[in-house]
DOBASE-657720 format. One record per residue (C-alpha): residue in one letter; x, y, z. Coordinates in steps of 0.02 Angstrom, whole numbers, padded with zeros to 5 digits, always signed. Example, Ala and Ser with C-alpha at 12.3 -4.5 7.8 and 13.67 -1.06 7.14 Angstrom:
REM DOBASE-657720
A+00615-00225+00390;S+00684-00053+00357;
This chain:
REM DOBASE-657720
M+00003-00001+00006;N+00056+00169-00050;L+00050+00290+00099;I+00127+00439+00011;Q+00016+00567-00050;T+00031+00715-00166;V+00087+00876-00087;N+00016+01036-00157;V+00167+01162-00113;E+00094+01321-00170;Q-00066+01272-00054;I+00049+01253+00092;Q+00140+01401+00054;S-00011+01507+00041;H-00081+01443+00211;V+00094+01483+00287;E+00098+01656+00215;S-00084+01684+00277;I-00048+01635+00457;K+00097+01756+00453;E-00013+01892+00380;F-00141+01860+00518;Q-00014+01865+00649;A+00044+02040+00592;F-00131+02094+00589;A-00168+02035+00765;K-00003+02118+00839;Q-00062+02292+00761;L-00243+02264+00830;F-00177+02222+00998;L-00038+02363+01008;S-00176+02489+00947;V-00305+02423+01076;G-00164+02433+01212;E-00104+02599+01175;E-00280+02676+01173;A-00329+02570+01340;K-00179+02633+01425;R-00208+02820+01363;R-00382+02826+01427;L-00334+02742+01592;S-00190+02846+01615;F-00284+02998+01660;C-00364+02926+01822;F-00235+02781+01870;D-00045+02773+01894;G+00061+02645+01820;V-00048+02585+01687;E+00048+02476+01556;Y+00010+02330+01446;K+00113+02192+01380;Y+00065+02105+01203;Q+00106+01922+01158;L+00052+01821+01014;A+00105+01641+01059;R+00101+01548+01217;L+00277+01493+01287;P+00319+01301+01244;D+00299+01247+01426;V+00132+01328+01441;I+00068+01252+01275;A+00130+01080+01339;R+00023+01104+01499;F-00134+01160+01399;E-00106+01002+01289;E-00095+00885+01431;E-00252+00952+01525;Y-00371+00988+01375;G-00289+00896+01226;E-00250+01043+01128;A-00186+01216+01170;P-00298+01365+01114;I-00229+01466+00964;V-00226+01645+01047;G-00153+01814+01057;W-00177+01929+01206;V-00141+02098+01277;A-00130+02124+01470;M-00169+02293+01568;S-00063+02290+01726;F-00097+02382+01887;A+00021+02493+01980;D+00142+02405+02105;Q+00076+02232+02046;E+00169+02106+01948;P+00081+02097+01788;Q+00083+01908+01758;R+00009+01887+01925;V-00143+02010+01912;H-00193+02108+01756;I-00354+02136+01648;G-00332+02028+01499;T-00394+02027+01332;L-00382+01856+01224;L-00415+01840+01036;N-00445+01668+00984;Y-00404+01637+00794;G-00409+01452+00805;K-00594+01447+00756;W-00707+01563+00638;P-00777+01689+00672;L-00635+01759+00780;T-00685+01810+00943;Y-00615+01890+01093;T-00653+01896+01287;V-00594+02027+01415;G-00580+01985+01589;F-00497+02000+01764;H-00353+01881+01791;L-00268+01831+01959;L-00148+01697+02000;E-00187+01586+02155;D-00108+01704+02298;E-00189+01856+02236;Y-00354+01775+02212;Q-00365+01694+02387;Q-00333+01873+02461;V-00490+01945+02369;A-00605+01788+02316;E-00749+01845+02431;E-00749+02030+02363;L-00721+01976+02186;R-00884+01847+02192;S-00989+01981+02291;L-00966+02115+02142;N-01119+02153+02041;W-01011+02139+01883;G-01162+02155+01780;K-01205+02317+01837;L-01032+02385+01856;I-00970+02326+01681;G-01126+02293+01568;C-01105+02107+01557;E-01100+01952+01687;P-00932+01877+01665;A-00901+01692+01690;Y-00781+01626+01823;Q-00650+01513+01749;Y-00505+01422+01824;S-00357+01395+01694;K-00262+01246+01775;P-00119+01245+01649;N-00063+01427+01691;G-00145+01438+01864;E-00262+01580+01827;H-00428+01627+01906;M-00523+01727+01766;F-00679+01829+01771;N-00712+01832+01589;S-00835+01923+01482;S-00935+01810+01346;A-00847+01790+01179;V-00876+01937+01068;E-00862+01905+00879;L-00721+02028+00806;N-00817+02118+00667;L-00685+02137+00528;A-00799+02230+00407;S-00799+02361+00545;L-00633+02346+00644;T-00633+02514+00711;E-00794+02492+00792;S-00742+02312+00867;K-00579+02403+00933;E-00686+02532+01018;K-00795+02402+01098;M-00642+02313+01154;V-00562+02465+01225;E-00718+02512+01312;M-00740+02339+01396;I-00548+02339+01464;V-00578+02516+01527;R-00736+02455+01625;Y-00658+02295+01702;Y-00498+02405+01744;E-00601+02533+01835;Q-00698+02410+01942;A-00543+02291+01969;A-00416+02440+02020;P-00475+02456+02198;I-00461+02265+02218;A-00289+02262+02140;A-00229+02409+02254;K-00281+02293+02415;L-00173+02151+02363;R-00013+02126+02472;K+00146+02134+02381;K+00253+01979+02384;S+00414+02012+02486;C+00572+01958+02423;V+00688+01873+02569;V+00860+01908+02548;S+00984+01773+02608;E+01150+01828+02677;
C-alpha cells in the first residue's frame, strides 16, 4: 500500500503566508488596543502599562495540551496595575483565532495567591451592573489563573474600528472596577539570604 500522497506545495505556502499575515494583523490590533486603553486609563490611574503576546510559551502549550488535549490558538494583551506584577494580576484580553468567526474575551485575571486574598470580594461584585455584562468565572489549571471573563464577542472585521472601540471600552470598564481590588493586594516580599 502506498501511503505517500501528493503534496500541493503552493497551497501549503499560501496557508503559511496567510498565518504570517494574520499574526501581523493581530499584533497591530492589540498594540493599538493596548495604547488606546493605556491612554484612557492613565488619566485616572498611575502605572498603567500593557504587554502584548501572540504565542504562548512552549511549557504553557505543553500544559494546555496535557490538560485539555490541545492548546488554544490565542493572542493577548494584558493591562497591568501599579505596584503589581503584571503576570500575577491584570486585565486580560484574549483573541481566539483558532476558530471562525474570530472572537475575543476580556477579563480580570489573578494567580492563586492574589485570588485567595480577594476571592469573597470578587464574587460579591455586581459585575453586570458595573461593567454591563456578567462574566463567567473560570479557572485555567495550566497557567494557574482565576479569571472573570466576559462572554466571547465576535470581532467584526468589516467594521474593525467599531470592534476595537468596543474592546477598549470593555477593558476600561473592567480596569475601573478591578483597580480598587488590585490596590488591596499584598505585595510579594523578597527574602534576601546572607
